[in-house]
PDBQT receptor file of N, H, CA, C and O in Angstrom, charges set to zero:
ATOM      1  N   MET A   1    -141.901  25.860-191.159  1.00  0.00    +0.000 N 
ATOM      2  CA  MET A   1    -140.480  25.699-190.977  1.00  0.00    +0.000 C 
ATOM      3  C   MET A   1    -139.987  26.505-189.772  1.00  0.00    +0.000 C 
ATOM      4  O   MET A   1    -139.173  26.024-188.984  1.00  0.00    +0.000 OA
ATOM      5  N   GLN A   2    -140.495  27.748-189.636  1.00  0.00    +0.000 N 
ATOM      6  H   GLN A   2    -141.156  28.139-190.276  1.00  0.00    +0.000 HD
ATOM      7  CA  GLN A   2    -140.044  28.571-188.524  1.00  0.00    +0.000 C 
ATOM      8  C   GLN A   2    -140.555  28.037-187.196  1.00  0.00    +0.000 C 
ATOM      9  O   GLN A   2    -139.888  28.186-186.172  1.00  0.00    +0.000 OA
ATOM     10  N   LYS A   3    -141.728  27.417-187.198  1.00  0.00    +0.000 N 
ATOM     11  H   LYS A   3    -142.270  27.296-188.030  1.00  0.00    +0.000 HD
ATOM     12  CA  LYS A   3    -142.244  26.835-185.963  1.00  0.00    +0.000 C 
ATOM     13  C   LYS A   3    -141.363  25.676-185.523  1.00  0.00    +0.000 C 
ATOM     14  O   LYS A   3    -141.134  25.486-184.328  1.00  0.00    +0.000 OA
ATOM     15  N   LYS A   4    -140.870  24.900-186.483  1.00  0.00    +0.000 N 
ATOM     16  H   LYS A   4    -141.056  25.055-187.453  1.00  0.00    +0.000 HD
ATOM     17  CA  LYS A   4    -139.982  23.785-186.146  1.00  0.00    +0.000 C 
ATOM     18  C   LYS A   4    -138.669  24.306-185.574  1.00  0.00    +0.000 C 
ATOM     19  O   LYS A   4    -138.153  23.759-184.600  1.00  0.00    +0.000 OA
ATOM     20  N   LEU A   5    -138.129  25.363-186.177  1.00  0.00    +0.000 N 
ATOM     21  H   LEU A   5    -138.548  25.807-186.969  1.00  0.00    +0.000 HD
ATOM     22  CA  LEU A   5    -136.891  25.945-185.665  1.00  0.00    +0.000 C 
ATOM     23  C   LEU A   5    -137.082  26.519-184.266  1.00  0.00    +0.000 C 
ATOM     24  O   LEU A   5    -136.210  26.369-183.411  1.00  0.00    +0.000 OA
ATOM     25  N   ALA A   6    -138.210  27.173-184.029  1.00  0.00    +0.000 N 
ATOM     26  H   ALA A   6    -138.918  27.295-184.724  1.00  0.00    +0.000 HD
ATOM     27  CA  ALA A   6    -138.491  27.736-182.712  1.00  0.00    +0.000 C 
ATOM     28  C   ALA A   6    -138.644  26.624-181.682  1.00  0.00    +0.000 C 
ATOM     29  O   ALA A   6    -138.159  26.751-180.557  1.00  0.00    +0.000 OA
ATOM     30  N   ALA A   7    -139.311  25.538-182.054  1.00  0.00    +0.000 N 
ATOM     31  H   ALA A   7    -139.705  25.435-182.968  1.00  0.00    +0.000 HD
ATOM     32  CA  ALA A   7    -139.477  24.412-181.135  1.00  0.00    +0.000 C 
ATOM     33  C   ALA A   7    -138.139  23.757-180.839  1.00  0.00    +0.000 C 
ATOM     34  O   ALA A   7    -137.869  23.379-179.699  1.00  0.00    +0.000 OA
ATOM     35  N   LEU A   8    -137.304  23.620-181.851  1.00  0.00    +0.000 N 
ATOM     36  H   LEU A   8    -137.523  23.926-182.777  1.00  0.00    +0.000 HD
ATOM     37  CA  LEU A   8    -135.984  23.031-181.658  1.00  0.00    +0.000 C 
ATOM     38  C   LEU A   8    -135.114  23.913-180.766  1.00  0.00    +0.000 C 
ATOM     39  O   LEU A   8    -134.383  23.403-179.917  1.00  0.00    +0.000 OA
ATOM     40  N   ALA A   9    -135.186  25.220-180.950  1.00  0.00    +0.000 N 
ATOM     41  H   ALA A   9    -135.780  25.634-181.640  1.00  0.00    +0.000 HD
ATOM     42  CA  ALA A   9    -134.421  26.142-180.113  1.00  0.00    +0.000 C 
ATOM     43  C   ALA A   9    -134.900  26.096-178.666  1.00  0.00    +0.000 C 
ATOM     44  O   ALA A   9    -134.086  26.132-177.743  1.00  0.00    +0.000 OA
ATOM     45  N   ALA A  10    -136.204  26.016-178.462  1.00  0.00    +0.000 N 
ATOM     46  H   ALA A  10    -136.866  25.987-179.211  1.00  0.00    +0.000 HD
ATOM     47  CA  ALA A  10    -136.750  25.931-177.106  1.00  0.00    +0.000 C 
ATOM     48  C   ALA A  10    -136.346  24.621-176.445  1.00  0.00    +0.000 C 
ATOM     49  O   ALA A  10    -136.041  24.595-175.252  1.00  0.00    +0.000 OA
ATOM     50  N   LEU A  11    -136.341  23.546-177.204  1.00  0.00    +0.000 N 
ATOM     51  H   LEU A  11    -136.588  23.568-178.173  1.00  0.00    +0.000 HD
ATOM     52  CA  LEU A  11    -135.932  22.254-176.660  1.00  0.00    +0.000 C 
ATOM     53  C   LEU A  11    -134.463  22.280-176.270  1.00  0.00    +0.000 C 
ATOM     54  O   LEU A  11    -134.084  21.756-175.223  1.00  0.00    +0.000 OA
ATOM     55  N   GLY A  12    -133.640  22.887-177.108  1.00  0.00    +0.000 N 
ATOM     56  H   GLY A  12    -133.948  23.313-177.959  1.00  0.00    +0.000 HD
ATOM     57  CA  GLY A  12    -132.213  22.982-176.803  1.00  0.00    +0.000 C 
ATOM     58  C   GLY A  12    -131.953  23.840-175.584  1.00  0.00    +0.000 C 
ATOM     59  O   GLY A  12    -131.111  23.499-174.753  1.00  0.00    +0.000 OA
ATOM     60  N   ALA A  13    -132.664  24.947-175.466  1.00  0.00    +0.000 N 
ATOM     61  H   ALA A  13    -133.348  25.224-176.141  1.00  0.00    +0.000 HD
ATOM     62  CA  ALA A  13    -132.484  25.832-174.312  1.00  0.00    +0.000 C 
ATOM     63  C   ALA A  13    -132.972  25.164-173.032  1.00  0.00    +0.000 C 
ATOM     64  O   ALA A  13    -132.387  25.367-171.968  1.00  0.00    +0.000 OA
ATOM     65  N   GLY A  14    -134.020  24.383-173.120  1.00  0.00    +0.000 N 
ATOM     66  H   GLY A  14    -134.495  24.218-173.984  1.00  0.00    +0.000 HD
ATOM     67  CA  GLY A  14    -134.539  23.689-171.941  1.00  0.00    +0.000 C 
ATOM     68  C   GLY A  14    -133.628  22.577-171.476  1.00  0.00    +0.000 C 
ATOM     69  O   GLY A  14    -133.528  22.322-170.276  1.00  0.00    +0.000 OA
ATOM     70  N   SER A  15    -132.962  21.909-172.402  1.00  0.00    +0.000 N 
ATOM     71  H   SER A  15    -133.043  22.116-173.377  1.00  0.00    +0.000 HD
ATOM     72  CA  SER A  15    -132.091  20.805-172.007  1.00  0.00    +0.000 C 
ATOM     73  C   SER A  15    -130.785  21.296-171.405  1.00  0.00    +0.000 C 
ATOM     74  O   SER A  15    -130.151  20.563-170.646  1.00  0.00    +0.000 OA
ATOM     75  N   VAL A  16    -130.368  22.512-171.721  1.00  0.00    +0.000 N 
ATOM     76  H   VAL A  16    -130.883  23.108-172.337  1.00  0.00    +0.000 HD
ATOM     77  CA  VAL A  16    -129.135  23.044-171.160  1.00  0.00    +0.000 C 
ATOM     78  C   VAL A  16    -129.294  23.267-169.662  1.00  0.00    +0.000 C 
ATOM     79  O   VAL A  16    -128.382  22.955-168.896  1.00  0.00    +0.000 OA
ATOM     80  N   GLY A  17    -130.405  23.788-169.239  1.00  0.00    +0.000 N 
ATOM     81  H   GLY A  17    -131.146  24.042-169.861  1.00  0.00    +0.000 HD
ATOM     82  CA  GLY A  17    -130.624  24.052-167.820  1.00  0.00    +0.000 C 
ATOM     83  C   GLY A  17    -130.744  22.792-166.995  1.00  0.00    +0.000 C 
ATOM     84  O   GLY A  17    -130.381  22.801-165.819  1.00  0.00    +0.000 OA
ATOM     85  N   SER A  18    -131.237  21.710-167.563  1.00  0.00    +0.000 N 
ATOM     86  H   SER A  18    -131.532  21.703-168.518  1.00  0.00    +0.000 HD
ATOM     87  CA  SER A  18    -131.422  20.491-166.796  1.00  0.00    +0.000 C 
ATOM     88  C   SER A  18    -130.200  19.591-166.809  1.00  0.00    +0.000 C 
ATOM     89  O   SER A  18    -130.234  18.513-166.217  1.00  0.00    +0.000 OA
ATOM     90  N   ALA A  19    -129.127  19.996-167.462  1.00  0.00    +0.000 N 
ATOM     91  H   ALA A  19    -129.099  20.872-167.943  1.00  0.00    +0.000 HD
ATOM     92  CA  ALA A  19    -127.938  19.162-167.555  1.00  0.00    +0.000 C 
ATOM     93  C   ALA A  19    -126.987  19.370-166.385  1.00  0.00    +0.000 C 
ATOM     94  O   ALA A  19    -125.942  18.722-166.324  1.00  0.00    +0.000 OA
ATOM     95  N   MET A  20    -127.322  20.247-165.466  1.00  0.00    +0.000 N 
ATOM     96  H   MET A  20    -128.171  20.773-165.516  1.00  0.00    +0.000 HD
ATOM     97  CA  MET A  20    -126.440  20.525-164.342  1.00  0.00    +0.000 C 
ATOM     98  C   MET A  20    -126.530  19.392-163.327  1.00  0.00    +0.000 C 
ATOM     99  O   MET A  20    -127.620  18.932-162.988  1.00  0.00    +0.000 OA
ATOM    100  N   ALA A  21    -125.371  18.949-162.846  1.00  0.00    +0.000 N 
ATOM    101  H   ALA A  21    -124.485  19.323-163.122  1.00  0.00    +0.000 HD
ATOM    102  CA  ALA A  21    -125.322  17.850-161.889  1.00  0.00    +0.000 C 
ATOM    103  C   ALA A  21    -124.770  18.365-160.565  1.00  0.00    +0.000 C 
ATOM    104  O   ALA A  21    -124.111  19.404-160.510  1.00  0.00    +0.000 OA
ATOM    105  N   ALA A  22    -125.050  17.626-159.513  1.00  0.00    +0.000 N 
ATOM    106  H   ALA A  22    -125.585  16.783-159.558  1.00  0.00    +0.000 HD
ATOM    107  CA  ALA A  22    -124.542  17.993-158.196  1.00  0.00    +0.000 C 
ATOM    108  C   ALA A  22    -123.044  17.710-158.132  1.00  0.00    +0.000 C 
ATOM    109  O   ALA A  22    -122.581  16.668-158.597  1.00  0.00    +0.000 OA
ATOM    110  N   VAL A  23    -122.297  18.639-157.556  1.00  0.00    +0.000 N 
ATOM    111  H   VAL A  23    -122.673  19.485-157.178  1.00  0.00    +0.000 HD
ATOM    112  CA  VAL A  23    -120.855  18.489-157.416  1.00  0.00    +0.000 C 
ATOM    113  C   VAL A  23    -120.567  18.173-155.953  1.00  0.00    +0.000 C 
ATOM    114  O   VAL A  23    -121.113  18.826-155.064  1.00  0.00    +0.000 OA
ATOM    115  N   PRO A  24    -119.714  17.178-155.689  1.00  0.00    +0.000 N 
ATOM    116  CA  PRO A  24    -119.383  16.865-154.297  1.00  0.00    +0.000 C 
ATOM    117  C   PRO A  24    -118.761  18.070-153.585  1.00  0.00    +0.000 C 
ATOM    118  O   PRO A  24    -118.099  18.903-154.203  1.00  0.00    +0.000 OA
ATOM    119  N   SER A  25    -118.987  18.138-152.296  1.00  0.00    +0.000 N 
ATOM    120  H   SER A  25    -119.525  17.461-151.794  1.00  0.00    +0.000 HD
ATOM    121  CA  SER A  25    -118.480  19.285-151.534  1.00  0.00    +0.000 C 
ATOM    122  C   SER A  25    -116.960  19.316-151.503  1.00  0.00    +0.000 C 
ATOM    123  O   SER A  25    -116.375  20.393-151.394  1.00  0.00    +0.000 OA
ATOM    124  N   SER A  26    -116.307  18.167-151.597  1.00  0.00    +0.000 N 
ATOM    125  H   SER A  26    -116.782  17.291-151.685  1.00  0.00    +0.000 HD
ATOM    126  CA  SER A  26    -114.841  18.153-151.600  1.00  0.00    +0.000 C 
ATOM    127  C   SER A  26    -114.284  18.836-152.847  1.00  0.00    +0.000 C 
ATOM    128  O   SER A  26    -113.230  19.470-152.791  1.00  0.00    +0.000 OA
ATOM    129  N   VAL A  27    -114.985  18.710-153.962  1.00  0.00    +0.000 N 
ATOM    130  H   VAL A  27    -115.842  18.195-154.008  1.00  0.00    +0.000 HD
ATOM    131  CA  VAL A  27    -114.549  19.372-155.195  1.00  0.00    +0.000 C 
ATOM    132  C   VAL A  27    -114.701  20.880-155.051  1.00  0.00    +0.000 C 
ATOM    133  O   VAL A  27    -113.817  21.637-155.452  1.00  0.00    +0.000 OA
ATOM    134  N   THR A  28    -115.807  21.313-154.487  1.00  0.00    +0.000 N 
ATOM    135  H   THR A  28    -116.525  20.698-154.162  1.00  0.00    +0.000 HD
ATOM    136  CA  THR A  28    -116.028  22.743-154.280  1.00  0.00    +0.000 C 
ATOM    137  C   THR A  28    -114.970  23.323-153.348  1.00  0.00    +0.000 C 
ATOM    138  O   THR A  28    -114.447  24.411-153.592  1.00  0.00    +0.000 OA
ATOM    139  N   THR A  29    -114.657  22.595-152.282  1.00  0.00    +0.000 N 
ATOM    140  H   THR A  29    -115.081  21.711-152.084  1.00  0.00    +0.000 HD
ATOM    141  CA  THR A  29    -113.632  23.044-151.342  1.00  0.00    +0.000 C 
ATOM    142  C   THR A  29    -112.270  23.113-152.018  1.00  0.00    +0.000 C 
ATOM    143  O   THR A  29    -111.523  24.069-151.810  1.00  0.00    +0.000 OA
ATOM    144  N   ALA A  30    -111.944  22.118-152.818  1.00  0.00    +0.000 N 
ATOM    145  H   ALA A  30    -112.550  21.341-152.987  1.00  0.00    +0.000 HD
ATOM    146  CA  ALA A  30    -110.655  22.108-153.510  1.00  0.00    +0.000 C 
ATOM    147  C   ALA A  30    -110.550  23.270-154.489  1.00  0.00    +0.000 C 
ATOM    148  O   ALA A  30    -109.491  23.889-154.599  1.00  0.00    +0.000 OA
ATOM    149  N   LEU A  31    -111.626  23.574-155.198  1.00  0.00    +0.000 N 
ATOM    150  H   LEU A  31    -112.486  23.072-155.109  1.00  0.00    +0.000 HD
ATOM    151  CA  LEU A  31    -111.604  24.705-156.131  1.00  0.00    +0.000 C 
ATOM    152  C   LEU A  31    -111.465  26.031-155.397  1.00  0.00    +0.000 C 
ATOM    153  O   LEU A  31    -110.772  26.933-155.868  1.00  0.00    +0.000 OA
ATOM    154  N   THR A  32    -112.117  26.154-154.255  1.00  0.00    +0.000 N 
ATOM    155  H   THR A  32    -112.680  25.421-153.872  1.00  0.00    +0.000 HD
ATOM    156  CA  THR A  32    -112.000  27.373-153.460  1.00  0.00    +0.000 C 
ATOM    157  C   THR A  32    -110.577  27.546-152.949  1.00  0.00    +0.000 C 
ATOM    158  O   THR A  32    -110.025  28.645-152.991  1.00  0.00    +0.000 OA
ATOM    159  N   ASP A  33    -109.981  26.451-152.462  1.00  0.00    +0.000 N 
ATOM    160  H   ASP A  33    -110.429  25.558-152.427  1.00  0.00    +0.000 HD
ATOM    161  CA  ASP A  33    -108.600  26.510-151.991  1.00  0.00    +0.000 C 
ATOM    162  C   ASP A  33    -107.638  26.845-153.127  1.00  0.00    +0.000 C 
ATOM    163  O   ASP A  33    -106.695  27.613-152.936  1.00  0.00    +0.000 OA
ATOM    164  N   ALA A  34    -107.869  26.280-154.293  1.00  0.00    +0.000 N 
ATOM    165  H   ALA A  34    -108.635  25.656-154.448  1.00  0.00    +0.000 HD
ATOM    166  CA  ALA A  34    -107.009  26.564-155.442  1.00  0.00    +0.000 C 
ATOM    167  C   ALA A  34    -107.118  28.028-155.853  1.00  0.00    +0.000 C 
ATOM    168  O   ALA A  34    -106.122  28.642-156.235  1.00  0.00    +0.000 OA
ATOM    169  N   ALA A  35    -108.312  28.583-155.778  1.00  0.00    +0.000 N 
ATOM    170  H   ALA A  35    -109.121  28.084-155.467  1.00  0.00    +0.000 HD
ATOM    171  CA  ALA A  35    -108.492  29.996-156.117  1.00  0.00    +0.000 C 
ATOM    172  C   ALA A  35    -107.742  30.889-155.125  1.00  0.00    +0.000 C 
ATOM    173  O   ALA A  35    -107.129  31.881-155.519  1.00  0.00    +0.000 OA
ATOM    174  N   ALA A  36    -107.794  30.535-153.848  1.00  0.00    +0.000 N 
ATOM    175  H   ALA A  36    -108.292  29.729-153.528  1.00  0.00    +0.000 HD
ATOM    176  CA  ALA A  36    -107.078  31.317-152.839  1.00  0.00    +0.000 C 
ATOM    177  C   ALA A  36    -105.570  31.214-153.052  1.00  0.00    +0.000 C 
ATOM    178  O   ALA A  36    -104.856  32.211-152.942  1.00  0.00    +0.000 OA
ATOM    179  N   ASP A  37    -105.084  30.009-153.357  1.00  0.00    +0.000 N 
ATOM    180  H   ASP A  37    -105.664  29.199-153.446  1.00  0.00    +0.000 HD
ATOM    181  CA  ASP A  37    -103.653  29.829-153.603  1.00  0.00    +0.000 C 
ATOM    182  C   ASP A  37    -103.195  30.600-154.833  1.00  0.00    +0.000 C 
ATOM    183  O   ASP A  37    -102.125  31.209-154.825  1.00  0.00    +0.000 OA
ATOM    184  N   SER A  38    -103.995  30.576-155.879  1.00  0.00    +0.000 N 
ATOM    185  H   SER A  38    -104.864  30.082-155.885  1.00  0.00    +0.000 HD
ATOM    186  CA  SER A  38    -103.603  31.295-157.094  1.00  0.00    +0.000 C 
ATOM    187  C   SER A  38    -103.618  32.802-156.865  1.00  0.00    +0.000 C 
ATOM    188  O   SER A  38    -102.801  33.519-157.442  1.00  0.00    +0.000 OA
ATOM    189  N   ALA A  39    -104.524  33.286-156.041  1.00  0.00    +0.000 N 
ATOM    190  H   ALA A  39    -105.188  32.703-155.572  1.00  0.00    +0.000 HD
ATOM    191  CA  ALA A  39    -104.540  34.715-155.718  1.00  0.00    +0.000 C 
ATOM    192  C   ALA A  39    -103.286  35.095-154.932  1.00  0.00    +0.000 C 
ATOM    193  O   ALA A  39    -102.731  36.174-155.139  1.00  0.00    +0.000 OA
ATOM    194  N   THR A  40    -102.840  34.224-154.040  1.00  0.00    +0.000 N 
ATOM    195  H   THR A  40    -103.292  33.348-153.872  1.00  0.00    +0.000 HD
ATOM    196  CA  THR A  40    -101.621  34.476-153.278  1.00  0.00    +0.000 C 
ATOM    197  C   THR A  40    -100.407  34.523-154.198  1.00  0.00    +0.000 C 
ATOM    198  O   THR A  40     -99.572  35.420-154.090  1.00  0.00    +0.000 OA
ATOM    199  N   VAL A  41    -100.315  33.556-155.097  1.00  0.00    +0.000 N 
ATOM    200  H   VAL A  41    -100.994  32.827-155.184  1.00  0.00    +0.000 HD
ATOM    201  CA  VAL A  41     -99.187  33.516-156.033  1.00  0.00    +0.000 C 
ATOM    202  C   VAL A  41     -99.209  34.739-156.944  1.00  0.00    +0.000 C 
ATOM    203  O   VAL A  41     -98.158  35.320-157.216  1.00  0.00    +0.000 OA
ATOM    204  N   ALA A  42    -100.376  35.135-157.415  1.00  0.00    +0.000 N 
ATOM    205  H   ALA A  42    -101.229  34.663-157.194  1.00  0.00    +0.000 HD
ATOM    206  CA  ALA A  42    -100.479  36.315-158.274  1.00  0.00    +0.000 C 
ATOM    207  C   ALA A  42    -100.066  37.576-157.518  1.00  0.00    +0.000 C 
ATOM    208  O   ALA A  42     -99.410  38.452-158.081  1.00  0.00    +0.000 OA
ATOM    209  N   GLY A  43    -100.446  37.667-156.258  1.00  0.00    +0.000 N 
ATOM    210  H   GLY A  43    -100.978  36.955-155.800  1.00  0.00    +0.000 HD
ATOM    211  CA  GLY A  43    -100.046  38.816-155.447  1.00  0.00    +0.000 C 
ATOM    212  C   GLY A  43     -98.546  38.882-155.246  1.00  0.00    +0.000 C 
ATOM    213  O   GLY A  43     -97.949  39.956-155.308  1.00  0.00    +0.000 OA
ATOM    214  N   LEU A  44     -97.934  37.723-155.003  1.00  0.00    +0.000 N 
ATOM    215  H   LEU A  44     -98.419  36.850-154.953  1.00  0.00    +0.000 HD
ATOM    216  CA  LEU A  44     -96.479  37.693-154.845  1.00  0.00    +0.000 C 
ATOM    217  C   LEU A  44     -95.772  38.059-156.151  1.00  0.00    +0.000 C 
ATOM    218  O   LEU A  44     -94.772  38.777-156.137  1.00  0.00    +0.000 OA
ATOM    219  N   ALA A  45     -96.283  37.573-157.261  1.00  0.00    +0.000 N 
ATOM    220  H   ALA A  45     -97.095  36.990-157.273  1.00  0.00    +0.000 HD
ATOM    221  CA  ALA A  45     -95.687  37.906-158.558  1.00  0.00    +0.000 C 
ATOM    222  C   ALA A  45     -95.806  39.402-158.834  1.00  0.00    +0.000 C 
ATOM    223  O   ALA A  45     -94.875  40.012-159.359  1.00  0.00    +0.000 OA
ATOM    224  N   LEU A  46     -96.932  39.989-158.487  1.00  0.00    +0.000 N 
ATOM    225  H   LEU A  46     -97.689  39.494-158.061  1.00  0.00    +0.000 HD
ATOM    226  CA  LEU A  46     -97.114  41.427-158.668  1.00  0.00    +0.000 C 
ATOM    227  C   LEU A  46     -96.144  42.209-157.788  1.00  0.00    +0.000 C 
ATOM    228  O   LEU A  46     -95.574  43.207-158.229  1.00  0.00    +0.000 OA
ATOM    229  N   ALA A  47     -95.955  41.763-156.548  1.00  0.00    +0.000 N 
ATOM    230  H   ALA A  47     -96.419  40.952-156.190  1.00  0.00    +0.000 HD
ATOM    231  CA  ALA A  47     -95.026  42.442-155.647  1.00  0.00    +0.000 C 
ATOM    232  C   ALA A  47     -93.599  42.364-156.174  1.00  0.00    +0.000 C 
ATOM    233  O   ALA A  47     -92.855  43.341-156.091  1.00  0.00    +0.000 OA
ATOM    234  N   VAL A  48     -93.210  41.213-156.714  1.00  0.00    +0.000 N 
ATOM    235  H   VAL A  48     -93.815  40.419-156.781  1.00  0.00    +0.000 HD
ATOM    236  CA  VAL A  48     -91.866  41.065-157.279  1.00  0.00    +0.000 C 
ATOM    237  C   VAL A  48     -91.704  41.975-158.493  1.00  0.00    +0.000 C 
ATOM    238  O   VAL A  48     -90.670  42.626-158.645  1.00  0.00    +0.000 OA
ATOM    239  N   ALA A  49     -92.708  42.023-159.349  1.00  0.00    +0.000 N 
ATOM    240  H   ALA A  49     -93.548  41.493-159.226  1.00  0.00    +0.000 HD
ATOM    241  CA  ALA A  49     -92.634  42.876-160.540  1.00  0.00    +0.000 C 
ATOM    242  C   ALA A  49     -92.521  44.345-160.151  1.00  0.00    +0.000 C 
ATOM    243  O   ALA A  49     -91.737  45.082-160.748  1.00  0.00    +0.000 OA
ATOM    244  N   ILE A  50     -93.287  44.774-159.167  1.00  0.00    +0.000 N 
ATOM    245  H   ILE A  50     -93.924  44.175-158.682  1.00  0.00    +0.000 HD
ATOM    246  CA  ILE A  50     -93.211  46.164-158.703  1.00  0.00    +0.000 C 
ATOM    247  C   ILE A  50     -91.842  46.440-158.097  1.00  0.00    +0.000 C 
ATOM    248  O   ILE A  50     -91.282  47.518-158.295  1.00  0.00    +0.000 OA
ATOM    249  N   GLY A  51     -91.300  45.473-157.361  1.00  0.00    +0.000 N 
ATOM    250  H   GLY A  51     -91.755  44.597-157.200  1.00  0.00    +0.000 HD
ATOM    251  CA  GLY A  51     -89.965  45.637-156.789  1.00  0.00    +0.000 C 
ATOM    252  C   GLY A  51     -88.895  45.787-157.856  1.00  0.00    +0.000 C 
ATOM    253  O   GLY A  51     -87.997  46.617-157.720  1.00  0.00    +0.000 OA
ATOM    254  N   ILE A  52     -88.980  44.995-158.915  1.00  0.00    +0.000 N 
ATOM    255  H   ILE A  52     -89.710  44.320-159.025  1.00  0.00    +0.000 HD
ATOM    256  CA  ILE A  52     -88.002  45.081-160.002  1.00  0.00    +0.000 C 
ATOM    257  C   ILE A  52     -88.094  46.433-160.699  1.00  0.00    +0.000 C 
ATOM    258  O   ILE A  52     -87.073  47.062-160.975  1.00  0.00    +0.000 OA
ATOM    259  N   VAL A  53     -89.311  46.880-160.982  1.00  0.00    +0.000 N 
ATOM    260  H   VAL A  53     -90.141  46.369-160.758  1.00  0.00    +0.000 HD
ATOM    261  CA  VAL A  53     -89.492  48.176-161.643  1.00  0.00    +0.000 C 
ATOM    262  C   VAL A  53     -88.984  49.306-160.749  1.00  0.00    +0.000 C 
ATOM    263  O   VAL A  53     -88.343  50.235-161.239  1.00  0.00    +0.000 OA
ATOM    264  N   ALA A  54     -89.257  49.242-159.463  1.00  0.00    +0.000 N 
ATOM    265  H   ALA A  54     -89.778  48.487-159.065  1.00  0.00    +0.000 HD
ATOM    266  CA  ALA A  54     -88.789  50.281-158.541  1.00  0.00    +0.000 C 
ATOM    267  C   ALA A  54     -87.264  50.288-158.468  1.00  0.00    +0.000 C 
ATOM    268  O   ALA A  54     -86.649  51.354-158.434  1.00  0.00    +0.000 OA
ATOM    269  N   PHE A  55     -86.653  49.105-158.445  1.00  0.00    +0.000 N 
ATOM    270  H   PHE A  55     -87.152  48.239-158.473  1.00  0.00    +0.000 HD
ATOM    271  CA  PHE A  55     -85.196  49.024-158.398  1.00  0.00    +0.000 C 
ATOM    272  C   PHE A  55     -84.579  49.624-159.658  1.00  0.00    +0.000 C 
ATOM    273  O   PHE A  55     -83.599  50.363-159.578  1.00  0.00    +0.000 OA
ATOM    274  N   LYS A  56     -85.153  49.306-160.830  1.00  0.00    +0.000 N 
ATOM    275  H   LYS A  56     -85.950  48.705-160.895  1.00  0.00    +0.000 HD
ATOM    276  CA  LYS A  56     -84.641  49.874-162.078  1.00  0.00    +0.000 C 
ATOM    277  C   LYS A  56     -84.815  51.390-162.103  1.00  0.00    +0.000 C 
ATOM    278  O   LYS A  56     -83.944  52.108-162.594  1.00  0.00    +0.000 OA
ATOM    279  N   TYR A  57     -85.929  51.874-161.579  1.00  0.00    +0.000 N 
ATOM    280  H   TYR A  57     -86.636  51.290-161.180  1.00  0.00    +0.000 HD
ATOM    281  CA  TYR A  57     -86.182  53.314-161.544  1.00  0.00    +0.000 C 
ATOM    282  C   TYR A  57     -85.167  54.010-160.643  1.00  0.00    +0.000 C 
ATOM    283  O   TYR A  57     -84.629  55.055-161.008  1.00  0.00    +0.000 OA
ATOM    284  N   MET A  58     -84.903  53.439-159.470  1.00  0.00    +0.000 N 
ATOM    285  H   MET A  58     -85.341  52.590-159.174  1.00  0.00    +0.000 HD
ATOM    286  CA  MET A  58     -83.935  54.043-158.553  1.00  0.00    +0.000 C 
ATOM    287  C   MET A  58     -82.529  53.984-159.131  1.00  0.00    +0.000 C 
ATOM    288  O   MET A  58     -81.755  54.929-158.973  1.00  0.00    +0.000 OA
ATOM    289  N   LYS A  59     -82.191  52.886-159.799  1.00  0.00    +0.000 N 
ATOM    290  H   LYS A  59     -82.820  52.119-159.927  1.00  0.00    +0.000 HD
ATOM    291  CA  LYS A  59     -80.858  52.750-160.379  1.00  0.00    +0.000 C 
ATOM    292  C   LYS A  59     -80.645  53.775-161.496  1.00  0.00    +0.000 C 
ATOM    293  O   LYS A  59     -79.552  54.324-161.636  1.00  0.00    +0.000 OA
ATOM    294  N   ARG A  60     -81.689  54.033-162.290  1.00  0.00    +0.000 N 
ATOM    295  H   ARG A  60     -82.577  53.587-162.177  1.00  0.00    +0.000 HD
ATOM    296  CA  ARG A  60     -81.597  55.007-163.377  1.00  0.00    +0.000 C 
ATOM    297  C   ARG A  60     -81.445  56.427-162.816  1.00  0.00    +0.000 C 
ATOM    298  O   ARG A  60     -80.799  57.269-163.441  1.00  0.00    +0.000 OA
ATOM    299  N   ALA A  61     -82.027  56.697-161.659  1.00  0.00    +0.000 N 
ATOM    300  H   ALA A  61     -82.552  56.013-161.152  1.00  0.00    +0.000 HD
ATOM    301  CA  ALA A  61     -81.989  58.037-161.078  1.00  0.00    +0.000 C 
ATOM    302  C   ALA A  61     -80.602  58.379-160.541  1.00  0.00    +0.000 C 
ATOM    303  O   ALA A  61     -80.275  59.558-160.404  1.00  0.00    +0.000 OA
ATOM    304  N   LEU A  62     -79.791  57.388-160.238  1.00  0.00    +0.000 N 
ATOM    305  H   LEU A  62     -80.057  56.431-160.349  1.00  0.00    +0.000 HD
ATOM    306  CA  LEU A  62     -78.455  57.668-159.687  1.00  0.00    +0.000 C 
ATOM    307  C   LEU A  62     -77.461  58.029-160.723  1.00  0.00    +0.000 C 
ATOM    308  O   LEU A  62     -76.301  58.288-160.401  1.00  0.00    +0.000 OA
TER     309      LEU A  62
C-alpha cells in the first residue's frame, strides 16, 4: 500500500513540473509594465498618506 502511495506521489510531483507552458512575450511585457505601474501608484499613495499624517501632526502642534 505504501509503495502505491509513494508511486502516486512521485507521479503527481512529476506531472506538476511538466505542466508549464510557454508564455508569449507580449504577456510577459504587459505583466512587467503592470507591475511598474502598480509600484508607481503605491508610491504615490504612500506619499499622500505621509503628507496627511504630517499635516495632522503639524496642525496638532499649533
